[in-house]
C-alpha positions in Angstrom: -10.4 1.9 -0.1 -9.6 5.5 0.3 -11.5 7.3 3.1 -11.3 11.1 3.6 -13.0 13.5 5.9 -13.6 16.7 4.0 -14.6 19.9 5.8 -15.8 23.4 5.2 -15.7 26.1 4.4 -14.6 24.8 1.0 -15.7 26.2 -2.3 -14.1 24.6 -5.4 -14.2 25.8 -8.9 -12.9 22.6 -10.6 -14.6 19.3 -11.3 -13.3 15.8 -10.8 -13.9 12.9 -13.2 -13.4 10.0 -11.0 -13.0 6.6 -12.7 -14.6 4.9 -9.7 -17.8 5.5 -7.8 -17.7 7.7 -4.7 -19.7 7.3 -1.5 -20.6 10.6 0.4 -21.9 10.6 3.9 -22.6 14.1 5.3 -21.9 14.1 9.0 -22.4 17.8 10.0 -24.4 20.5 8.2 -25.1 20.2 4.5 -23.2 20.2 1.2 -23.9 20.8 -2.4 -22.4 18.5 -5.0 -22.2 20.3 -8.3 -22.5 17.8 -11.2 -22.2 18.2 -14.9 -25.2 16.6 -16.6 -25.8 16.8 -20.3 -24.0 20.2 -20.7 -25.5 21.8 -17.6 -24.3 22.2 -14.0 -26.8 20.9 -11.5 -26.8 20.9 -7.7 -27.2 17.7 -5.7 -27.9 18.6 -2.0 -26.6 16.2 0.6 -28.1 17.1 4.0 -26.7 16.1 7.4 -27.1 12.4 8.0 -27.7 11.6 4.3 -25.6 9.4 2.0 -25.1 9.7 -1.8 -23.4 7.3 -4.2 -21.9 9.0 -7.2 -21.4 6.8 -10.3 -18.0 6.7 -12.0 -17.2 9.4 -14.5 -19.8 11.9 -13.3 -18.0 15.3 -13.2 -18.5 16.7 -9.8 -17.4 19.5 -7.5 -18.1 19.2 -3.7 -19.1 22.5 -2.1 -19.0 22.9 1.7 -19.7 26.6 2.2 -20.5 26.4 5.9 -17.7 26.6 8.4 -17.5 23.6 10.7 -19.3 21.3 8.2 -17.7 17.9 7.4 -18.4 14.6 5.8 -16.9 11.3 4.8 -16.0 10.4 1.2 -15.0 6.8 0.4 -13.7 5.5 -3.0 -11.7 2.6 -4.3 -8.0 2.6 -4.7 -6.8 3.1 -8.3 -5.6 0.1 -10.2 -2.4 0.5 -12.2 -3.1 2.5 -15.4 -6.4 4.0 -14.2 -6.6 7.8 -14.8 -8.5 10.6 -13.0 -9.4 13.8 -14.8 -9.7 17.4 -13.5 -11.8 19.8 -15.5 -12.6 23.5 -15.3 -15.8 25.0 -16.9 -16.5 28.5 -18.1 -18.9 30.2 -15.7 -20.5 32.1 -18.7 -21.2 29.4 -21.3 -20.4 26.1 -19.4 -17.9 25.0 -22.0 -15.1 22.8 -20.7 -12.1 25.2 -20.9 -9.3 23.0 -19.4 -8.9 19.3 -18.9 -6.1 17.3 -17.3 -6.0 13.4 -17.2 -3.5 11.9 -14.8 -2.8 8.9 -12.6 -3.4 9.8 -9.0 -1.4 8.0 -6.4 -1.8 10.6 -3.6 -4.5 13.2 -3.8 -2.7 15.5 -1.4 0.5 15.5 -3.4 -0.6 14.9 -7.0 -3.4 17.4 -7.5 -2.4 20.8 -6.0 0.4 21.4 -8.5 -2.0 20.8 -11.3 -4.5 23.3 -9.8 -1.8 26.0 -9.3 -0.6 25.6 -12.9 -4.1 26.2 -14.2 -4.7 29.2 -11.9 -1.4 30.8 -13.0 -2.1 30.4 -16.7 -4.3 33.1 -18.2 -4.5 31.3 -21.6 -5.6 28.0 -20.0 -8.3 30.0 -18.1 -9.7 31.7 -21.2 -12.8 30.1 -22.7 -12.3 29.2 -26.4 -16.0 29.5 -27.0 -17.0 32.8 -25.5 -13.7 34.4 -24.4 -14.6 34.7 -20.7 -11.7 34.2 -18.3 -12.2 31.7 -15.5 -11.7 33.7 -12.2 -9.4 31.2 -10.6 -9.0 29.5 -7.3 -11.7 30.2 -4.7 -13.4 32.8 -6.9 -16.7 31.2 -7.8 -19.5 33.5 -9.0 -22.0 34.8 -6.5 -24.5 32.1 -5.5 -22.2 29.2 -6.7 -22.4 27.4 -3.4 -25.4 28.8 -1.6 -27.1 26.3 0.7 
């Protein structure tokens, strides 16, 4: 098992497609778990003391906008050949504008270079459907992570 303590403030603008289920336990304050459901982005609120089990392959983006908030996330180790995906969506039309599928051995080492490559690439950040440009790291639209 992989167990992580995640803390705020943290506002993400990417989504994770995890091949395994994830268990969330909100220890202090609250969080919003953005999920992609049938072409729309919805908010799942997880309040202090609550738990939430996210099924495999539900695109999600944890938002912890309050300083000092933290929670526990637990998921299974990846078996050989299992791939995770990271996705970015257009904030204007909700089209998926960039998608990366990779093996993840160490979340701290493996993912940040992929994020930085996306944020540095204007072409990758431009929506092919409507032409809007994704604002990049930590630049979510107003109200994105309001609790």
